[in-house]
C-alpha positions in Angstrom: 4.4 -17.2 -9.4 2.0 -14.8 -11.0 1.4 -11.8 -8.7 3.4 -9.6 -6.4 1.3 -7.3 -4.2 3.2 -4.1 -3.1 1.6 -1.7 -0.7 2.2 2.0 -0.4 0.8 5.0 1.5 2.7 7.3 -0.8 5.3 7.9 2.0 9.1 7.8 1.1 9.4 5.0 3.6 6.7 2.8 1.8 8.3 3.4 -1.6 11.4 1.5 -0.4 9.5 -1.7 -1.0 9.4 -1.0 -4.7 12.9 -2.2 -5.5 12.2 -5.5 -3.8 8.8 -5.9 -5.5 10.4 -5.1 -8.9 13.2 -7.8 -8.2 10.6 -10.4 -7.3 8.6 -9.6 -10.4 11.6 -9.8 -12.6 12.8 -13.1 -11.1 9.5 -14.8 -11.3 8.1 -13.0 -14.4 5.2 -11.8 -12.3 2.6 -9.1 -12.5 2.8 -6.2 -9.9 -0.3 -4.9 -8.1 0.4 -1.7 -6.3 -2.1 -1.2 -3.5 -2.9 1.8 -1.5 -5.6 1.6 1.3 -7.6 4.5 2.4 -8.6 4.1 6.0 -10.6 7.4 6.4 -11.3 9.4 3.2 -11.4 12.6 5.4 -7.9 11.9 6.7 -6.6 11.2 3.2 -8.1 14.5 2.1 -6.0 16.2 4.9 -2.9 14.4 3.6 -3.5 16.2 0.3 -3.2 19.6 2.1 -6.8 20.7 2.3 -7.0 23.6 4.9 -10.3 22.5 6.2 -12.0 19.4 7.8 -13.6 17.2 5.2 -16.7 15.2 5.8 -16.6 11.7 4.2 -19.3 12.6 1.6 -19.4 10.6 -1.6 -18.0 13.5 -3.7 -15.0 14.0 -1.5 -14.4 10.2 -1.4 -14.4 10.0 -5.1 -12.0 12.9 -5.4 -9.6 11.2 -2.8 -9.8 7.9 -4.7 -9.2 9.6 -8.0 -6.2 11.4 -6.7 -4.7 8.3 -5.1 -5.2 6.3 -8.4 -3.5 9.1 -10.4 -0.6 9.1 -8.0 -0.4 5.3 -8.1 -0.4 5.5 -12.0 2.6 7.9 -11.7 4.5 5.6 -9.4 3.6 2.7 -11.9 5.3 4.6 -14.7 8.2 5.7 -12.6 9.0 2.4 -10.9 7.3 -0.4 -12.7 7.1 0.4 -16.4 8.9 -2.8 -17.4 6.2 -5.0 -15.8 2.6 -5.7 -16.2 1.1 -3.7 -13.4 -2.3 -2.9 -11.9 -3.0 -0.1 -9.5 -5.6 -0.6 -6.8 -7.1 1.8 -4.3 -9.3 0.3 -1.6 -11.2 1.8 1.2 -10.6 0.0 4.5 -13.6 -1.8 6.0 -11.8 -2.2 9.3 -8.1 -1.7 9.7 -5.5 -1.1 6.9 -3.7 -4.4 7.5 -7.0 -6.3 7.2 -7.7 -4.7 3.9 -4.3 -5.5 2.6 -5.0 -9.2 3.5 -8.3 -9.2 1.9 -6.8 -7.8 -1.3 -3.9 -10.4 -1.3 -6.6 -13.1 -0.8 -8.7 -11.6 -3.7 -5.8 -11.5 -6.2 -4.2 -14.8 -4.9 -1.0 -12.9 -4.3 2.1 -15.0 -4.4 4.0 -12.4 -2.3 3.1 -9.3 -0.3 5.9 -6.7 -0.2 5.7 -3.8 2.2 8.0 -1.4 4.0 8.1 -0.5 7.6 7.9 3.0 8.7 10.6 2.6 11.3 8.6 3.7 14.3 10.0 2.7 17.6 9.2 3.2 21.3 5.9 4.9 22.2 5.0 5.7 18.5 5.2 2.0 17.7 3.1 1.2 20.8 0.4 3.7 20.1 0.3 3.4 16.3 1.3 -0.2 15.9 2.8 -1.8 12.9 0.8 -2.6 9.7 3.7 -4.6 8.5 4.0 -6.7 11.6 0.2 -7.5 11.6 0.3 -8.3 7.9 3.2 -10.7 8.5 1.6 -12.3 11.5 -1.8 -12.9 9.9 -1.2 -13.5 6.3 -1.7 -16.8 4.4 0.7 -15.4 1.8 4.5 -15.0 2.0 5.4 -11.6 3.2 8.6 -9.6 2.5 9.1 -6.7 4.8 11.6 -4.0 3.8 13.1 -1.9 6.6 12.5 1.8 6.4 16.1 2.5 7.6 19.0 2.3 5.3 
């Protein structure tokens, strides 16, 4: 066991996977890779409370990626200071779940750890479940942490 990939979109639900990722890393003396995937840089810019629509120009894209990287470094210090850790921000070329799988393949992850967002009903039907798709299509073992207590 060498690498645990844990994903986050910086939501409180996604951070629930951090405890499990740390437990796996501790048990197997593994490195943790924290991954955040940007599907659309203009949407990510909106997430950071900009009051205006943002076109996905290179300057804005770089700002969003720099902000996400800084946020991941902060999470690294807060949750994974005891482990060798790498922070990775990737832009999705396709869907988010596909980018998670590409990253897992590229780092040869021993585990992928991610949390659900707990969507049910019509929200689940319309938005779908990234965790579900990752689990179904991954070549790597996947640990899904429920969003609900």
